[in-house]
PAKE-294528 format. One record per residue: residue in one letter; y negated, z, x negated of N, C-alpha, C in turn. Coordinates in steps of 0.001 Angstrom, whole numbers, plus 524288, in hexadecimal, padded with zeros to 5 digits. Each point is the difference from the previous one (the first is absolute). Example, Ala and Ser with C-alpha at 12.3 -4.5 7.8 and 13.67 -1.06 7.14 Angstrom:
BEGIN
+------+-------+-------+-------+-------+-------+-------+-------+-------+-------+
: rest :    ny :    nz :    nx :   cay :   caz :   cax :    cy :    cz :    cx :
+------+-------+-------+-------+-------+-------+-------+-------+-------+-------+
:    A : 8163A : 81E78 : 7CC7A : 7FB5A : 80000 : 8037A : 7FB50 : 80000 : 7FC7C :
:    S : 7FBE6 : 7FD30 : 8015E : 7FB5A : 8003C : 7FCCC : 7FBBE : 802DA : 80302 :
+------+-------+-------+-------+-------+-------+-------+-------+-------+-------+
//
This chain:
BEGIN
+------+-------+-------+-------+-------+-------+-------+-------+-------+-------+
: rest :    ny :    nz :    nx :   cay :   caz :   cax :    cy :    cz :    cx :
+------+-------+-------+-------+-------+-------+-------+-------+-------+-------+
:    S : 4EDEE : 97014 : D1094 : 7FC31 : 80026 : 8067E : 803A5 : 805DA : 80241 :
:    K : 7FEDB : 8019C : 80415 : 80068 : 8068F : 80116 : 804FC : 7FDE8 : 80410 :
:    K : 8048A : 80348 : 800C6 : 802FA : 80016 : 802DA : 800F1 : 80603 : 801B1 :
:    D : 8002D : 7FFF4 : 803D8 : 80033 : 803F7 : 8051F : 80640 : 8010C : 80365 :
:    S : 80107 : 803C0 : 7FD39 : 806D7 : 7FED6 : 803F7 : 7FE62 : 801C3 : 80531 :
:    T : 80347 : 7FCFD : 8044F : 800F6 : 80423 : 8051B : 80314 : 802FF : 7FEFF :
:    A : 800B8 : 80480 : 80486 : 80320 : 803A6 : 7FF4F : 8055A : 7FC25 : 8003C :
:    E : 80161 : 7FC28 : 804FD : 80511 : 7FE07 : 7FDE8 : 800B4 : 7FDCA : 7FAF2 :
:    E : 7FDC1 : 7FE7B : 7FDFE : 80181 : 7FD98 : 7FA99 : 8015A : 8032B : 7FCF4 :
:    K : 7FDAE : 8052C : 80163 : 800F0 : 803FB : 7FC8D : 802D1 : 80480 : 80241 :
:    E : 80329 : 7FE2A : 803B9 : 806B8 : 802FC : 80400 : 803BF : 7FBFE : 7FBF7 :
:    E : 7FE3C : 7FA73 : 80028 : 803CE : 7FCDB : 7FF2B : 80183 : 7FFD2 : 7F9D4 :
:    F : 7FA7B : 8028F : 7FEA5 : 80236 : 7FE67 : 7F98C : 803BF : 80664 : 7FDB1 :
:    H : 7FEB5 : 80212 : 8021C : 8031C : 80645 : 80066 : 8058F : 80097 : 80069 :
:    T : 7FFED : 7FD5F : 804C8 : 80447 : 7FF34 : 8045E : 8041A : 7FC45 : 7FAA3 :
:    K : 7FE43 : 7FB62 : 7FF2B : 802F7 : 7FCFA : 7FB16 : 800FA : 802BB : 7FABA :
:    K : 7FD85 : 802DA : 7FE25 : 7FE9D : 802CC : 7FB95 : 80575 : 804B0 : 80023 :
:    I : 8000F : 802A2 : 80354 : 8037F : 80465 : 80251 : 802E9 : 7FD17 : 80043 :
:    S : 803E9 : 7FAE6 : 803A5 : 80464 : 7FE29 : 7FFE9 : 8025F : 7FE5E : 7FA71 :
:    F : 7FCC8 : 7FD30 : 7FC9E : 803CC : 7FD81 : 7FBAA : 7FD93 : 803FE : 7FBA0 :
:    T : 7FE40 : 804E1 : 7FF28 : 80036 : 803F2 : 7FBFD : 80618 : 80373 : 8038B :
:    E : 800C6 : 8015D : 803CE : 803C7 : 80272 : 801EC : 80497 : 7FD56 : 7FE02 :
:    K : 8017F : 7FC4A : 80171 : 80384 : 7FE39 : 7FC4E : 80194 : 7FDEF : 7FC43 :
:    I : 7FA74 : 7FEC4 : 7FD8C : 800EB : 7FF9B : 7F848 : 8015F : 8052F : 7FF9E :
:    E : 7FEA2 : 8043A : 801C7 : 8008A : 80578 : 7FE73 : 80679 : 80180 : 7FFD3 :
:    A : 800F1 : 7FDC6 : 804CA : 805B0 : 801B2 : 802A2 : 80371 : 7FCF3 : 7FE72 :
:    D : 800B9 : 7FD16 : 7FBDD : 7FFB3 : 7FC16 : 7FBAE : 8016E : 8021D : 7FC2B :
:    Y : 7FBC2 : 80155 : 7FDE7 : 7FE7D : 80204 : 7FB1C : 80338 : 805E7 : 8000E :
:    V : 800EF : 801FA : 8021A : 8034E : 80556 : 8006F : 80576 : 80038 : 8001D :
:    K : 800D2 : 7FBEE : 801EC : 8049C : 7FE61 : 7FE51 : 80330 : 7FF6A : 7FC53 :
:    V : 7FC7A : 7FC69 : 7FCDE : 8002C : 7FD89 : 7FA6B : 7FF48 : 805A0 : 7FB72 :
:    I : 7FC05 : 801F3 : 80180 : 80093 : 80653 : 7FC59 : 80438 : 802C0 : 800E1 :
:    M : 8017B : 80139 : 8051A : 80458 : 8025F : 801B5 : 805FC : 7FF35 : 7FDAB :
:    A : 8008E : 7FAC4 : 7FF27 : 8038D : 7FE48 : 7FDA2 : 80045 : 8010B : 7F945 :
:    Y : 7FA3E : 7FF4E : 7FDB5 : 8007C : 800E6 : 7FB82 : 7FFF1 : 80555 : 7FFB2 :
:    F : 7FE7D : 80324 : 800E9 : 80022 : 80755 : 80084 : 806AE : 8006C : 800D4 :
:    K : 80274 : 7FCBD : 80259 : 80644 : 802F5 : 7FFF8 : 80111 : 7FDF7 : 7FC2C :
:    Q : 7FFF6 : 7FC08 : 7FC65 : 80166 : 7FC74 : 7FA2A : 7FBA4 : 80653 : 7FD74 :
:    V : 7FCCE : 80121 : 7FE8A : 7FFF9 : 801D9 : 7FCB9 : 80091 : 80729 : 80121 :
:    E : 80263 : 801AE : 80640 : 80274 : 80466 : 800B5 : 80632 : 7FEFB : 7FB84 :
:    E : 80174 : 7FB3B : 7FFFC : 80627 : 7FEE9 : 7FF87 : 7FF42 : 80186 : 7FA3E :
:    S : 7FB28 : 7FD72 : 7FEAF : 7FD97 : 7FFBB : 7F7BC : 8029A : 80551 : 7FF7A :
:    V : 7FC13 : 803B1 : 80277 : 7FF45 : 8058A : 7FF36 : 805B4 : 80252 : 800DC :
:    L : 80178 : 801DE : 804EE : 8049E : 7FFAA : 80045 : 8050D : 800D5 : 7FB7A :
:    G : 80006 : 7FBFF : 7FF74 : 80256 : 7FE16 : 7FAE2 : 80026 : 80112 : 7F9CD :
:    T : 7F9E2 : 8015F : 7FED8 : 7FF5C : 8000B : 7FBB5 : 7FE11 : 807A4 : 7FEF9 :
:    V : 7FF9D : 801EF : 80430 : 7FF16 : 80681 : 8000C : 8047C : 803B6 : 7FB87 :
:    K : 80079 : 80151 : 7FE93 : 8013B : 80388 : 7FBBE : 80075 : 80602 : 80433 :
:    T : 80576 : 802AC : 7FDDE : 800DF : 8057D : 802B8 : 801DC : 80222 : 7FA7F :
:    Y : 7FEDB : 80421 : 7FF00 : 80311 : 8048B : 7FBED : 7FEA3 : 80587 : 80314 :
:    K : 8045C : 80075 : 8005F : 80316 : 805D3 : 801CB : 7FCA6 : 801BB : 804FF :
:    K : 800AA : 7FA6B : 8043D : 7FC29 : 80075 : 804DD : 7FB25 : 80071 : 7FE10 :
:    K : 7FBD1 : 7FDD6 : 7FC8F : 7FAFC : 7FEDF : 80078 : 8002A : 7FC40 : 7FE95 :
:    A : 7FC29 : 7FCB3 : 801BE : 7FE94 : 7FA89 : 7FEE4 : 7FD31 : 8005D : 7FBB1 :
:    V : 7FF72 : 7FD00 : 7FC5E : 7FC0F : 80044 : 7FCBD : 7FF73 : 7FB26 : 7FD72 :
:    S : 801C5 : 7F9FD : 801A8 : 7FC65 : 7FCC8 : 7FDF6 : 801C8 : 7FB63 : 8053F :
:    Y : 7FB7C : 7FA7F : 80084 : 8020F : 7FCFC : 8026B : 7FD38 : 7FA49 : 7FD6D :
:    N : 802DB : 7FCD4 : 80134 : 7FC2B : 7FB57 : 7FCE7 : 7FD43 : 7FBEA : 80507 :
:    L : 7F900 : 80001 : 7FF10 : 7FE7C : 7FCC6 : 8029E : 7FE3C : 7FCE8 : 7FD1E :
:    D : 7FD68 : 7FA45 : 7FFC8 : 7FDDA : 7FD58 : 7FCD4 : 7F94C : 7FF24 : 802F5 :
:    D : 7FD46 : 8043A : 7FFE7 : 7F902 : 7FD4A : 8004F : 7FF86 : 7FCAE : 80279 :
:    D : 7FEB3 : 7FBA0 : 7FB36 : 7FD16 : 7FBF2 : 7FE61 : 804AC : 7FAA5 : 8022D :
:    E : 8048F : 800BD : 801C0 : 804EE : 7FD69 : 8033C : 7FE59 : 80006 : 805B5 :
:    E : 7FCF8 : 80535 : 80240 : 8014A : 7FF7B : 802D1 : 7FB67 : 80024 : 804F4 :
:    A : 7FA49 : 7FFFE : 7FB28 : 7FB7A : 80012 : 80126 : 7FFA9 : 7F8EB : 80070 :
:    E : 80515 : 7FBAC : 7FB02 : 7FE6B : 7FC71 : 801EA : 803D4 : 7FD52 : 804B6 :
:    I : 80489 : 802DD : 80379 : 80218 : 7FE25 : 802D5 : 7FDB2 : 800F1 : 804CD :
:    M : 7FD34 : 8058D : 800D0 : 7FC8D : 8007B : 80521 : 7FBDC : 7FA39 : 7FFD4 :
:    A : 7FE88 : 80023 : 7FB3B : 7F958 : 7FB9B : 80030 : 802EA : 7FA02 : 8021E :
:    E : 805E0 : 7FED3 : 7FEA8 : 80112 : 7FB9D : 800B2 : 801FF : 7FE81 : 80674 :
:    I : 80260 : 8068E : 802A5 : 801DD : 7FE8E : 803FF : 7F90B : 800E5 : 80524 :
:    S : 7FD3F : 80196 : 7FE2D : 7FB01 : 8010F : 80299 : 7FCCF : 7F97E : 7FF8B :
:    I : 7FF70 : 7FD01 : 7FCDB : 7FD0A : 7FB3F : 80021 : 80095 : 7FC66 : 80373 :
:    P : 803DF : 7FEEA : 801C4 : 80009 : 7FB4D : 80591 : 7FDB4 : 80368 : 804B3 :
:    F : 801BC : 806A3 : 80071 : 7FC8E : 80200 : 804C3 : 7F9B4 : 7FFE5 : 800FF :
:    I : 7FEE7 : 8007F : 7F953 : 7F92A : 7FF0B : 7FEC1 : 7FF22 : 7FCAB : 7FF2B :
:    E : 80249 : 7FBD0 : 7FF06 : 7FEA8 : 7FAFA : 80125 : 7FF4D : 7FEDB : 80611 :
:    E : 803D1 : 7FF2F : 8016A : 8009B : 7FF1D : 806CE : 7FA75 : 8011F : 802DC :
:    T : 7FE21 : 8072C : 7FEA2 : 7FCA8 : 8028E : 801FA : 7FB4E : 7FC75 : 7FE98 :
:    I : 7FF90 : 7FF0F : 7FBB1 : 7FA20 : 7FED8 : 7FFA6 : 7FFC8 : 7FADE : 80197 :
:    V : 8038B : 7FC60 : 7FF5F : 80037 : 7FAB2 : 8031D : 7FF41 : 800BE : 8069C :
:    K : 80198 : 801AF : 801CA : 8002D : 80301 : 80564 : 7F9F2 : 80139 : 80200 :
:    E : 7FFA5 : 80554 : 7FC25 : 7FB3A : 80254 : 80286 : 7FB95 : 7FD0F : 800B2 :
:    S : 7FD27 : 7FBF0 : 7F9E9 : 7FDDA : 7FCBC : 7FEE5 : 7FDE2 : 7FBD9 : 8038D :
:    A : 804E2 : 7FC61 : 801FA : 7FFDA : 7FCA4 : 805FD : 7FE3E : 803B8 : 803D3 :
:    L : 80060 : 80413 : 8010E : 7FE5E : 8038F : 803FE : 7F911 : 80051 : 7FFAF :
:    A : 7FFF0 : 80052 : 7FC54 : 7F9C1 : 802F5 : 7FD60 : 7FD46 : 7FA40 : 7FF53 :
:    F : 801FD : 7FC54 : 7FF01 : 7FBB2 : 7FA28 : 8009E : 80076 : 800BA : 804A2 :
:    A : 805AA : 7FEE7 : 803BD : 7FD8D : 7FD8F : 8066D : 7FCBA : 80577 : 801F3 :
:    L : 7FF8A : 80487 : 7FF65 : 7FCCF : 80361 : 80111 : 7FA69 : 7FD04 : 7FEF9 :
:    V : 7FFCE : 80090 : 7FCBE : 7F9D1 : 7FDCF : 7FD9B : 7FE49 : 7F9A8 : 80209 :
:    G : 8040B : 7FE07 : 8020E : 7FE13 : 7FA0C : 8011C : 80203 : 7FA77 : 7FD5B :
:    I : 80430 : 80292 : 7FB8C : 80213 : 7FDD8 : 7FC7C : 805CC : 7FE13 : 7FFE8 :
:    P : 80179 : 7FD34 : 80667 : 805ED : 7FE1C : 7FF88 : 803A3 : 7FCBF : 7FC1F :
:    D : 80466 : 802FF : 7FF80 : 8033C : 7FCD4 : 7FB3C : 7FF24 : 80164 : 7FC24 :
:    Q : 7FCFB : 801A6 : 7FF2B : 7FF94 : 80161 : 7F951 : 80230 : 8055E : 7FEC9 :
:    R : 802D8 : 8011A : 7FA2D : 8012F : 80695 : 80044 : 7FEA9 : 7FE02 : 7F6EC :
:    L : 80277 : 804A4 : 800F8 : 800F9 : 802DF : 7FA9A : 8026D : 7FB0F : 7FCFF :
:    D : 800C3 : 7FF11 : 7FA79 : 806AE : 7FC83 : 7FEA6 : 800ED : 80447 : 7FDE5 :
:    D : 804C6 : 801C4 : 7FE2B : 80335 : 804CC : 7FE3B : 80046 : 7FFD1 : 7F9ED :
:    Q : 7FE64 : 7F994 : 7FE0A : 7FF9F : 7FF7B : 7FAD5 : 7FA2A : 7FF52 : 7FEE1 :
:    D : 7FCA0 : 80215 : 802D6 : 7FBFD : 80165 : 7FD19 : 7FE36 : 803F4 : 7FCBD :
:    K : 7FEA7 : 7FC97 : 7FB35 : 7FDB4 : 806C4 : 7FBF1 : 7FD15 : 8040B : 801BD :
:    L : 7FCD0 : 800F8 : 803BE : 7FF50 : 80585 : 80228 : 80451 : 80109 : 802C2 :
:    V : 801A9 : 7FCE6 : 802A6 : 80537 : 804E2 : 80434 : 805E8 : 80127 : 7F986 :
:    R : 80046 : 7FB86 : 7FE30 : 803AE : 80163 : 7FB98 : 7FE70 : 80522 : 7FC13 :
:    R : 7FCF6 : 80324 : 80052 : 7FCC0 : 80279 : 7FD66 : 8005E : 805D0 : 8039D :
:    F : 7FED3 : 8008B : 804C8 : 8015D : 80287 : 80463 : 804BE : 8011C : 7FD88 :
:    I : 80484 : 7FB2E : 8027E : 80496 : 80153 : 7FFF5 : 800D7 : 80288 : 7FAE1 :
:    S : 80008 : 7FF7C : 7FACC : 801C7 : 80109 : 7FEB9 : 7FF48 : 805FB : 7FC51 :
:    S : 7F8CD : 80205 : 80145 : 7FF5E : 80337 : 7FF2E : 8034C : 805BC : 8053A :
:    R : 7FF81 : 7FC53 : 80363 : 7FFFF : 803B8 : 80519 : 807B3 : 801E5 : 7FDFA :
:    M : 8021B : 7FBE0 : 7FF2F : 80697 : 7FFAB : 7FFAB : 800E1 : 8052D : 7FA75 :
:    L : 7FC89 : 7FD8D : 7FADE : 80176 : 80601 : 7FBB8 : 7FEE1 : 802BE : 80211 :
:    K : 7FC66 : 80160 : 80178 : 7FF25 : 80657 : 80245 : 8038F : 800F7 : 8049E :
:    L : 801FB : 7FD12 : 8045E : 80497 : 803C7 : 8038C : 8049E : 7FEC6 : 7FC19 :
:    G : 80138 : 7FE1E : 7FC6A : 804F4 : 7FFA8 : 7FCEE : 7FF89 : 80592 : 7FBFB :
:    K : 7FAAF : 8004C : 7FC9B : 8008E : 80554 : 7FE24 : 80001 : 80576 : 80526 :
:    S : 7FD9D : 7FF89 : 80377 : 80023 : 8049E : 80348 : 8047D : 7FF9F : 80176 :
:    T : 80399 : 7FC4F : 80529 : 8050D : 801C6 : 7FFA2 : 80346 : 801C5 : 7FBB8 :
:    S : 800FE : 7FFB3 : 7FBF4 : 801BC : 80073 : 7FC9A : 800F5 : 805F3 : 7FDE9 :
:    K : 7F9CF : 80257 : 7FF7F : 7FF8E : 80431 : 7FE0D : 7FF98 : 802D2 : 806AC :
:    T : 7FFFD : 7FF19 : 804F0 : 80178 : 80227 : 802C6 : 806AD : 80169 : 800CA :
:    T : 8024D : 7FC0D : 7FE50 : 8060A : 7FFA1 : 7FFCE : 80212 : 803F9 : 7FD03 :
:    R : 7FD43 : 80046 : 7FC6D : 8017A : 803F6 : 7FAD9 : 7FDA8 : 8051A : 800D8 :
:    N : 7FD6F : 8013F : 80265 : 7FEB3 : 80434 : 80035 : 8030F : 80310 : 803EB :
:    D : 80035 : 7FCA1 : 80587 : 802D8 : 80222 : 803DD : 8054E : 8000D : 80010 :
:    V : 80191 : 7FF66 : 7FA18 : 8069B : 7FD12 : 7FED8 : 801A7 : 80678 : 7FD73 :
:    Q : 7FA9D : 80184 : 7FD62 : 801D2 : 8053B : 7FC29 : 7FDAF : 8048D : 80387 :
:    G : 7FE06 : 7FDAF : 804F4 : 7FDD5 : 80674 : 802E8 : 804B8 : 800A5 : 8030F :
:    S : 8030F : 7FB66 : 7FFC2 : 805B0 : 800D2 : 8040C : 80466 : 803B6 : 7FBBA :
:    I : 7FF3F : 7FF16 : 7FAB6 : 803ED : 8017D : 7FD0D : 7FEA5 : 803D8 : 7FED5 :
:    D : 7FBEB : 80447 : 7FF2F : 7FD2C : 802AC : 7FF5C : 80144 : 8046D : 80567 :
:    R : 7FEE0 : 7FD41 : 80477 : 80350 : 804C8 : 802F5 : 8040C : 8003B : 80306 :
:    W : 802F0 : 7FBD5 : 7FE02 : 804E3 : 8005D : 7FF59 : 80225 : 8027F : 7FB7D :
:    N : 7FEFA : 80229 : 7FC49 : 800E5 : 8030A : 7FBA0 : 7FF93 : 80460 : 802C9 :
:    E : 7FB74 : 8014D : 8015B : 7FDF8 : 80634 : 801EB : 80187 : 800E1 : 802CF :
:    E : 8056D : 7FCF4 : 8037E : 8019F : 80210 : 804ED : 8065A : 7FF89 : 7FD96 :
:    K : 7FF43 : 7FD6B : 7FC1B : 8058D : 80130 : 7FD63 : 803B8 : 7FD0A : 80319 :
:    G : 7FEE4 : 7FC73 : 80033 : 8041D : 7FD49 : 8030D : 80400 : 7FA93 : 7FF15 :
:    D : 802BC : 7FEA2 : 802CD : 80439 : 7FD12 : 7FE8C : 7FD8E : 7FBFE : 7FEF4 :
:    I : 806A8 : 7FB2F : 7FDD0 : 7FC12 : 7FA6A : 7FF23 : 80067 : 7FC24 : 8055F :
:    P : 802CC : 80137 : 805C6 : 7FDB9 : 7FDDE : 80411 : 7FABF : 801B0 : 800E7 :
:    L : 7FF0B : 805DA : 7FF85 : 7FBB6 : 80179 : 802AB : 7FB3A : 7FD0A : 7FE2B :
:    L : 80131 : 7FF94 : 7FA7C : 7FB98 : 7FC07 : 7FBD7 : 7FEE1 : 7FA99 : 8026B :
:    K : 8060F : 7FDB9 : 80099 : 7FEAE : 7FAFB : 8006D : 7FEB9 : 7FEB3 : 807E7 :
:    Q : 8004E : 80444 : 8022F : 7FE92 : 7FFB3 : 80526 : 7F9BE : 80108 : 80046 :
:    M : 7FE7B : 802D4 : 7FE08 : 7FA18 : 802F9 : 7FECB : 7FC80 : 7F9DF : 7FD05 :
:    L : 80198 : 7FBA4 : 7FCFE : 7FEA4 : 7FC9C : 7FDA8 : 801F7 : 7FB5D : 8037D :
:    S : 802C4 : 7FF6C : 80433 : 80176 : 7FC29 : 802D3 : 7FAC9 : 80074 : 805B7 :
:    E : 800AD : 8054C : 8002C : 7FB4E : 800B5 : 803D4 : 7FA3A : 7FF95 : 800F7 :
:    Y : 7FF9B : 80089 : 7FA01 : 7F982 : 7FD8F : 7FD18 : 7FF34 : 7FA5D : 800AC :
:    F : 804D5 : 7FD8C : 7FDA7 : 7FF1C : 7F90A : 800FA : 7FF6C : 7FDAD : 80369 :
:    L : 80265 : 8026B : 8048C : 8045C : 7FCFC : 80439 : 7F9DF : 803C9 : 8051A :
:    D : 7FCAC : 8024A : 7FD45 : 7FBA3 : 8013A : 804B3 : 7FBF9 : 7FB40 : 7FFEA :
:    P : 7FF60 : 7FB85 : 802F3 : 7FD4D : 7FC6C : 8004A : 7FC78 : 80092 : 80233 :
:    S : 7FCDB : 80669 : 7FFD1 : 7F9CE : 8002E : 7FFE4 : 7FE2A : 7FD7A : 7FAA7 :
:    R : 8014A : 80254 : 7FC4D : 7FCAF : 7FECE : 7FADF : 80163 : 7F90B : 7FE79 :
:    A : 8010A : 7FC38 : 80280 : 801FE : 7FA7F : 7FF70 : 7FB00 : 7FF7A : 80358 :
:    E : 8014A : 800B6 : 805BA : 7FC60 : 7FEA5 : 803FC : 7F9C5 : 80227 : 7FCCE :
:    L : 7FFBB : 80564 : 7FDF8 : 7FAE8 : 80170 : 7FD67 : 7FE67 : 7FB8A : 7FD3F :
:    I : 80248 : 7FE56 : 7FD06 : 7FF7B : 7FB38 : 7FB28 : 8004F : 7FABD : 8043B :
:    A : 800B7 : 7FCD9 : 8023C : 7FF8E : 7FC94 : 803E0 : 7FAE2 : 8018F : 802D8 :
:    R : 7FE55 : 801AF : 803EE : 7FCF6 : 80202 : 801FB : 7F984 : 80030 : 7FB17 :
:    T : 80166 : 80320 : 7FA26 : 7FAD2 : 7FDD0 : 7FEE6 : 7FDF8 : 7FC58 : 7FD64 :
:    E : 80653 : 7FE35 : 7FBB7 : 7FD02 : 7FA1E : 7FE3E : 8006C : 7FC9F : 80498 :
:    V : 80109 : 7FFD6 : 802B4 : 80014 : 7FA15 : 80499 : 7FBA6 : 8028B : 801C8 :
:    S : 7FB1D : 803E0 : 80026 : 7FA64 : 800CF : 80240 : 7FBF5 : 7FF4E : 7FBF8 :
:    R : 802E3 : 80088 : 7F981 : 7FC42 : 7FE68 : 7FE94 : 800A4 : 7FB12 : 7FF19 :
:    A : 80276 : 7FD7B : 7FF9B : 801DF : 7FA5F : 801C4 : 7F9D0 : 7FC93 : 801FA :
:    S : 8019C : 80114 : 804F6 : 7FC6F : 7FF1E : 8041A : 7FCC5 : 801A3 : 7FFCC :
:    G : 7FC4E : 804F7 : 7FD3E : 7FA59 : 800C3 : 7FDE7 : 800A5 : 7FAD0 : 7FB68 :
:    F : 8019E : 7FF88 : 7FCA4 : 7FE68 : 7FE3D : 7FDBC : 7FF87 : 7F9C1 : 801E5 :
:    A : 802E9 : 7FDC7 : 8034F : 7FDFE : 7FB5C : 80113 : 7FC02 : 80025 : 803B5 :
:    Q : 7FF5F : 8033E : 80338 : 7FA6D : 7FF8D : 802FE : 7FAAB : 7FF52 : 7FE1D :
:    E : 800E7 : 804C0 : 7FADB : 7FB73 : 7FEBA : 7FC8C : 7FE52 : 7FAE7 : 7FCFD :
:    T : 80425 : 7FEAE : 7FDB3 : 8007E : 7FB84 : 7FD46 : 7FE1D : 7FADB : 803EE :
:    V : 800FD : 7FF8D : 80488 : 7FDBE : 7FB97 : 80439 : 7FB1E : 80261 : 80212 :
:    Y : 7FE81 : 803AE : 80147 : 7FBDC : 8011F : 7FF56 : 7FAC0 : 7FDB1 : 7FE64 :
:    E : 801BC : 80281 : 7FA28 : 7FC12 : 7FFAE : 7FAD5 : 7FFD1 : 7F85A : 7FF90 :
:    E : 805D9 : 7FEB1 : 800CE : 7FFA1 : 7F965 : 7FF6F : 7FCC5 : 7FDA2 : 803D0 :
:    V : 7FEDB : 801D7 : 803C9 : 7FEB4 : 7FD21 : 80591 : 7F7A3 : 80299 : 7FF64 :
:    G : 80018 : 80616 : 7FD80 : 7FB6C : 7FF98 : 7FEF3 : 7FE70 : 80400 : 803DA :
:    A : 803D4 : 80313 : 802B7 : 7FECB : 803B0 : 8046A : 7FD82 : 80651 : 7FC9D :
:    V : 7FC74 : 8000B : 801B1 : 7FBAB : 802FE : 80038 : 800C1 : 80583 : 802CA :
:    A : 802C8 : 8018C : 80322 : 80114 : 8030B : 80469 : 804DD : 80105 : 8014B :
:    K : 80443 : 80465 : 801B6 : 80395 : 7FDF3 : 8019E : 800C2 : 80567 : 8047E :
:    Q : 8026F : 7FF0F : 80341 : 8025F : 804A5 : 803C1 : 80486 : 80139 : 8015A :
+------+-------+-------+-------+-------+-------+-------+-------+-------+-------+
//
């Protein structure tokens, strides 16, 4: 059957979506920031200096990727379940939602979390090295290096970008999956 949504239904859908995604994103940012604080402490604890020049630091890319994925999964699952319930309701099937244990959902989450973990780890490594390189160029002292790294890790903009991007991707996945499941031929 064809279901055209009224302007009121569309507005209600978007209002609910914004309401729950903003809450999920805010909670997700808090968890990411707490994790970044742990990474900051780890990096600061392992930065080695030699005659005021930083020569190395240890950061396990695989471990960071795994942890980032692990802390992200609950937020992605929640987004998919809530977004799918909204999408089902919009097409006239109330009280229906995607199961977060469904094979398709698990595949999406596994794939996204692997990409997120690798990307986050690579960005952290590159940004930390960039901070160390700038510090070396400025011939700074250890307190300056610690300040530079702290400013990087405590800046919430990166966590906010990650949260918004991942919640948005999960929302899009849930909507597309629901629309495919119900046989939708178009969307607005």
